[in-house]
C-alpha positions as CSV (number, residue, x, y, z in Angstrom):
1,M,1.7,13.8,3.8
2,I,1.7,10.5,1.8
3,R,-1.5,8.5,1.7
4,C,-1.4,4.8,1.0
5,H,-4.5,3.4,-0.8
6,L,-3.6,-0.3,-0.3
7,A,-6.7,-0.9,1.9
8,R,-9.0,0.4,-0.9
9,I,-7.3,-1.6,-3.6
10,M,-7.4,-4.7,-1.5
11,G,-11.1,-4.2,-1.0
12,E,-11.7,-3.8,-4.7
13,H,-9.9,-7.1,-5.3
14,K,-11.5,-8.8,-2.3
15,M,-8.2,-9.7,-0.8
16,R,-7.1,-10.0,2.8
17,I,-3.7,-9.1,4.3
18,A,-2.7,-12.7,4.3
19,D,-3.6,-13.1,0.6
20,V,-1.5,-10.1,-0.4
21,A,1.4,-11.2,1.7
22,R,1.4,-14.7,0.2
23,K,0.8,-13.7,-3.5
24,A,3.2,-10.8,-3.5
25,G,5.9,-12.6,-1.4
26,L,5.9,-10.0,1.3
27,S,5.8,-10.3,5.1
28,R,2.4,-10.0,6.8
29,A,3.8,-7.2,9.0
30,T,4.9,-5.2,5.9
31,V,1.4,-5.5,4.3
32,T,-0.3,-4.6,7.7
33,L,1.8,-1.5,8.1
34,L,0.8,-0.3,4.6
35,Y,-2.8,-1.3,5.0
36,K,-3.1,0.7,8.3
37,E,-1.1,3.5,6.9
38,T,1.4,3.3,9.8
39,A,4.5,2.5,7.7
40,Q,7.3,5.1,8.1
41,K,9.3,3.9,5.1
42,I,8.8,1.5,2.2
43,D,11.3,-0.4,0.1
44,L,11.0,0.1,-3.6
45,E,10.9,-3.7,-4.1
46,V,7.7,-3.8,-1.9
47,L,6.1,-1.1,-4.0
48,D,7.1,-2.9,-7.2
49,K,5.6,-6.2,-6.0
50,L,2.3,-4.5,-5.1
51,C,2.2,-2.9,-8.5
52,V,2.7,-6.2,-10.2
53,L,0.2,-8.0,-8.0
54,F,-2.5,-5.4,-8.6
55,D,-1.5,-4.6,-12.2
56,C,-1.4,-0.9,-11.4
57,E,0.8,2.1,-11.4
58,L,2.6,3.4,-8.3
59,K,0.4,6.5,-8.3
60,E,-2.6,4.3,-7.6
61,I,-1.1,3.0,-4.4
62,L,0.6,6.2,-3.1
63,E,-0.6,9.8,-3.2
64,R,0.9,13.0,-1.8
65,V,-1.7,15.1,0.0
66,P,-0.8,18.6,1.1
67,H,-0.7,19.2,4.9
68,K,-3.5,21.2,6.3
69,T,-2.4,24.6,7.5
70,N,-3.9,26.6,10.3
71,N,-4.2,30.1,9.0
């Protein structure tokens, strides 16, 4: 499973969804989907814009977390 840490990063920078959308040049809907971790797919350009905006690496935004197994 892929986790998106955009909500945490936005909190650290005291930014709202509208702020990120405006400053990164993204749609509010795109930022909302990432913020709520409900996005099914993400364009590479979107990820690049977020990395530039927050001056961070991709691994700080996205993380792969192993699925829990029922043994």
